[in-house]
C-alpha positions, 0 to 999 in steps of 0.5 A: 164572401165568407158567408157564401164560402160557408154555404158551399162548404156545408153543401159539399159536406152534404154531398160527401154524406150522400156519396158515402151512403151511396158507396155503402149501398153500391160498393163498386162505385167507391172508386168513382166517389174517390175520384170525385172527392179528389177533384172536389178537394182540388177545386177547394 
């Protein structure tokens, strides 16, 4: 169980990095990213 938890956390970190990079390219999507991060934190 701990192993799968760590794997999901690392994948979430990768997704966060992708979102940040995307936000740098398209700043107007920053609000959408904020909402997604908020939902992700709620799930975790």
